[in-house]
Structures are given as C-alpha cells and as structure tokens.
C-alpha positions, 0 to 999 in steps of 0.5 A: 597409473590412474587416481580417483580424487576429490574436487571441492565435493566431486569426484573425478579421475585421471592418468598420474602424470607425475607425483611429489610428496604433497601433489600429484599432477593428474591429466583429466580425460578431457586432457585438461592436467590438473595439480591434485593435493596428496590429501585429496586423493582417495583411490589410486588404480591400474585398471579400468579406465578412469572415465569407465571406473566412475560410470560404472561405480555410479552404476553400481552405487545405486544398486547398493541398499542403504539400510543393509549398508548401514547394518553391516558398518561397523561401529566406529570410524571406517574407510568407504574400502571398509565398507565394500569388503563388507559388503560385496566381499572380502577381495573388493576391487577397486570398482567396488570401493568406488562405489562404496565411496560414492554412496556413502558420500551422497547419504549424510542421513545414514553415515557422517563423514569423519574426514578423507574417505572416512565415516561414521554410521549415523544414531538409529534415531537420527536416521529414522528422523531423516527418513521420515523427512525425506518421505514427507519431502517426497510426498510433498513433491508429488501433492505439488506436481498434482496440484499443478496438474490441476491448475493446468488442466483448469481446476484450483485445488481448495488449499491453493483456493484458501491462500490465493492473496497469500500465494500472489502477494506475500507468499511463502516461497518454500510453501507447496502452494506457492511452488504449485503454482509456479509450477503450472505456469511454467507448465502451461506457458501461462501468467499465474494471474491468467492461470487462476482465473483460467482454474476458477481461483478468481471469478470477480475482478472487483472481489479481487481487488477488495480482498487483496485490499483486506488482506494487505492492509486488514489482515485480522479483519475490518471489524471492531473490536467491542468499544465504547465511546468515553465520555467528555468529563470537561465542564463545557461552556456554551458557545453564543455561535449558531454553526453550521456544517457543509459535507456531502449527504453520505458523510456521517463523521462530520468533523467541521462546522463553522459560524459568523457573529456580528454581520453589520458591525463592522467587525466580524467573529469567524469561527472554525469548530471542530468535533473534540474526540480529543477531549474524551479519548486518551492516548494508548487507550482502547479506542486509541490503540484501534485508531492508531492501528487503522490511522484514517478512513478508507473511502470507495465507491459505496462503501468505507471502512471508517477510522472508529466505529460508528457508534464511536463517531455518533458520540462526537460527530457535529450532528445538526439540532445537538450541543456538540462538544467542539475545539473552536478557533475564532478569528475576530475581523474587519468585516470590510478588510478581513483584517485578522485582530485576534484569535482565541482557541476555545474548548466548548459546546457549540449548537450546530444548527444545520447540517448542510449538505453541498449534493443538494446545494451546489445548484442553489449556492452559487457565485450569482447568489453569494454575490447577491446578483442573484436572490439567496434563498436559502439558509445561512444565506447572509453567513455563506456570502460572508464566508465565501468573500472571505475565502476569496479574500484568504485564497488570493493571500496564499497565491501572492506567497505561492507566487502563482495561481493555484491550477486546480482545474480539473473536475472532481467525480461523484461515483454512485452505486445502485441499491442501499447496502449494509455490507461491502458491494460485490462489483457487480452493481450499476454504477453512476459517476457525475462530474462536479466543477473543483473548486465551486463556492462551497468547497472554497468556503470549506477549503479556506477555512480549514486551511485558515485554522490548520494554520494558526493552529500549527503556528500556535503550537510552534509559539508555545514550543509544542511539537506537532505533525505538519505537512511543509514543502520547500518550493514549487519547483519540479520534484519537490514533494510535501513532507511530513515532520515535526517542525513548522516549515512553509508549505509553499504548495499551500502559500502558508508559513505552516500547516498542520492536518488537525480539522478531521481528527475523527478520519485522520490520527494526525488529527486527532494527535495533534488536537491532544496537542491544541487542547493542551495549549487552550487548557494550559497555555505557556505551561502547555509543554508540561501538560502535552501528551507528546513532548518535543523529540518524541520519538512516538510522533516520527512512528506516527508520521511513518506508520500515517505516511505508509497507511494513507498511500496503500489507502489512496493507492486502494481508492484510486484503483476501485474508482478506476474499476468501476469507471471500467464498469461504467463503460462497459454497462454504458456500452462507451467505445469512443471517448474525447480526451486530451493528450499527456505525454508518452502517449497516455491521454486523460479523458474529458468527462470520466476520471480516467488516464490510460495509453492511446495509441498513435497519440506519442508523438502528439504534443502535450493539450491536443484534443483527441477523439479515441476508440476503446479496443479492450478494458481489462478489469483484474490489471485495470488496463484500458487498451485504445487507439487514435481516432482523430485529432480534434484540434490543433491546439498547443501544449497545454499548461500542466496542472497541479498533481499532473505528474502524480496522476501520471505516475498512479496510471502508469503503475502496474499491477505488481505479483510476488509470484517469480517464475524464475524462482526455484522455489512534484506532489501538489497538496489536495484541495482541503476540501477534497479531504473533508469530503 
C-alpha cells in the first residue's frame, strides 16, 4: 500500500511500511524512511507507483480549468475527492483526486483551505480582485522584462531615467524600475553604474554628483520659500569702533569683523564684531525653520547653497559703509604684553569701515610689513600689525596648553571656474586651481580672533548657567575625535578650556543658536537662564546637534567630492599625465601641487614621506578614482611626521562610491583651522 501525505506544505508519496493508531512509517523512493502523522495522510492507494502518481497528477492538475472548477465546486466545505468527482466523473480515481488536490492547494485565490484536504469556494468578488492582482503582476513582470531588455540593448526607458537617483541610492526594491535595473545588470553582466551610463541614463559625471547630492539632501528642491528678513527692533547704541572684515572676494555672508582702539596709549581695546541675525530672527519663526532645515551653507567651486536666502543675508551681513547691528565682544588688554584685563559683550551698531579681501592682500600684507621690516602701504596697517602680534601671542599660548605646536602645514587650494554665472555650473567649465599657504598672516589674524571670541563666549555661557553647543576633544591621542555637546569641556586640539561656534551665524545654524543664548546673557546677565530660548537639559539642543552633525558631514563630503571632480577635470584640461607626490600609507600618495590623494601602484612598500613621481594611467569622473603607477622615487627621505588631519583625509580618499543596488537581491579628527570656516 502507498500513501500520499502533506509534509509542511509539500506533497510526498511512498510505500507504507507499518501503521499504528496515530502514525505511519513510509519509505520514499529515495529509500529514506519517514514517520508520518495519520492526520497528514491524504490518500492511500495501491497503484500507480508513488513517483508515477506525483508526476502524472501534477501534469493533469495543470489542465484543470480553475474557473470551471470554481463553478462546479459545492457552496459549503468540500474535500478534494468531491471536486474530482464533480469535475472529472463520478468514478474519479486516485490520479484525478491527487490532481484535484494539487490544483486546489495552489489556487488560494479561488479556494480557501478549511482543514485536512478540505476547501471552500472564495466569494466571487474576492476571486475577481485576486485575478486582477495576478494580471497586474503579470503585466508588471512583462514591463520589467521589456525595460531590462531595453537597458541591456543600450537604451534607457523614460520611467527609469526619471528615477535614476532614487534607484541608485534610495530605491524601492519592490518597484519595477529597480527590478528592471537589477535584471538588466544580471543579463548584461555589467555593474549598474556602467549599465546606466551605457544606456545614456547618465551623460554628465558632474550632473550625476550634483543631482545625487540634491536628491539626498534637498529632496524638495534647493530654492527658498518667499521670506522677508525680520527687522531688528532693539535701540542699539553706535560703537566708537571702526571695524574691518577679512574675507575672500567671493564671500557675501560676512559674519565677522575686527576693531582696535587705543593704539599707542598702552591699553588697547580689541573688538570682535559678529553679525546679529539673532536680534531679529526668533526660534520657530519662518526664517528659523528654513535655517534649521538647512543647518549650514554648502560650498563648492563656482557655486554655493546658502543657509539663508540672499535677501535675508544682506539684511544682516557686515557690509562696508554701513552701521551694522552686531554682537560684539571687547577685550581690554595691555598693549605690550597682551594681558587681558577685562572683557565685555555688547549689543550695538558698529561702523564697518572696510571689507578687506585676503585674495587681493595676501602678497601685500606679509609678515615683513606687519613686523615693520618692510613698508606697510595699505589700509588699517597699524591695526593689522597689532592684531598679527596678538594672534601670534594667542597661538603660542594655545600651543603651550596643547603640549605641542599645531601641524597644519599643508596648503589650501582655491578653485576658480571660468565665466560669470547665475546658476550652478554644468561641469564643462574651465577650472583654475591655485595654491595658498595655510596660516598666512591674514588667516592667522582671523583664526585667532575667532578662537578667542568663541572660547570666551563659551566660558561666559557656562558661568551664567546657560547651555550652549560646544565642540570638545578630550585629548590629542590618536582616535580621540572632536565631539559636539552642551557642556563646556576642554578642546585639546585647540588648546582652550572650552570652545563654541558662535562667529558664523549667517552660515551655520549652531552659531545662530549660540548667538541667541549670548544675546540673552547680554540682555539679562545673571538672570539670563530665565529668558534664554534654550534652558539646561533642553532636548531641542540635542536634536539640533544630531541634525547639524549629519548635515555638516554630508555637506563636507560633497564639497570634498566635487573639488576632487574639478581636480580630475583640471588634469584632463591641462593634459597632465605625471605628478610628484608624497607617500602616505597603504599605497596612497598626496600630490605636491594639487588637492589630490590617490593610490599609486608600486608605492605600497615605500616609507611614509617618500617623495615620488607617478604616472596617471586613468581617471574616472563618475567614481572619482585615479589610477596611477610609480615612475621613480625622487629621494631617500625618512618617513615624514604625520600632519594633523591626515587620518580623516585617508578615510575620505579611500571611501568608494556606494550604490544601494544589490544584484543578489531578488527584489583622530583634527579641528580645521577656524579661518577655513570663515571663508
């Protein structure tokens, strides 16, 4: 005797070797013996052989018309043998019964299971809805196959073109467009990016990087809603100071300016003046909501996406020739020793006498002119000479606290794209890259002034019991990163007791938040905690920190990537095939005269700091990869001292372009120089 039984939804048949009250021993065709519960046995039969029965019944089941079977089926519960007798004939045998069982089991949209071998007709409306769903899936699969064939043949269907960035980076893995790309990649044996490029879906590497960034960070578009800059209603006294700012010529968001009063008297008042949008913009206002959504200005060669609309920026920026509202901090100090005797924060108007541009003054304002070794024929010569000496003094003090000198010895690079533009570049522009020594005289002046103000304001907030957003670093040990938090903790990298960001409120949201807190201190003194917008342990501050860190990382990553794109474009435009470079580690080298870190074959075994010449053998503007090989070593230098920020640069250089497509899917930070953050 043979038995057909249900084994966890799979139908098996074999010879019955023994039978008890509740179970049977059944031998399968493979020779394996299994114990089967009596409740799972659906048919017992003498012939045909089990293997023949299973094969013939499945074949016969395929011929059963489900619509006709549904019509024949009784209205109440029924067994598969009942249906077999109604559908085939009254004497339906084992083969027909097994075929009916298989067909009923595989058609749950027609027949619902009601127990062992028992079924019940599904209501007519359920059947119709299920059939419509099945047909939709069939049509969708046909569409997927059609799109996949088009992609593999080198043509991109419009629906896939419209969702290209979503498919690559944030896909709906159940979507037909995504499935078509996966299927086409498998068919053509091409990576998704190569497939889509070959199909014409991606025609510009620059647009690919730019639109990907917008898709991920500005899904609603990069434009601003209609906003009006709120007016500053405070009656602000006019400061006697004549202030000057130091920025790049391209800077429109002028956040900070400096002033010096009392030169030659022995006691000097040094002022740091910060644009004061916090006097007009209030938390949860329309302008604040936009700033909090963006969190920072995004910079890139030839373009930027500002945190605030230009009309709002221009209402508060420290433009020359105006008496501008400002949050000012004054340091009264000994002119010779720079000993600080008093400090005071004021809400006031400050006359901005000049917007100095360091790209026009770098070769004019030098250490020699500032020290008096050469003539100083430029505006604010005496003030700049004092602030330069002060900056050197402040830097030396910080380095004592740090325990070692700062090692930011690599140059900065300026990118200039040819032509004037009123919209973002398209990637075809000619690019110029110029090198600028980091830590120039003007950079040093701005950097130390901002560090002094940020550290002083951070300490003042803590003294008055107000939370702020701080940056801290526990030590300079490798792997100890800079953290953001609400407590005034030391910043080992900067060499200060505490450090906030409060000097760029037009460009960074955390600076605006800190400015609100500072304004409360200036207005209310020791009672500031009662009036400040953010109280101790305010959960909003932690939310702001989390959002800012995420956005700032994404924006910096994009800026680094798009500058790398323009560097590769510069190599192509100039036909440059050979570069000199310094070896870093793991085969990575840093170009001497370009902002470019890349892997060069043959450099893996060379010690760090070795000077080499390499040949560029290939560039990929999509993945931003540089392929290079070692030509020769130019020196026998020992390994160089590691510069601050190297590890972050290595991590960034090694980061690949990551896609969200899975072809197997069935469906020790160093704080950047403060001057850099002001440019």
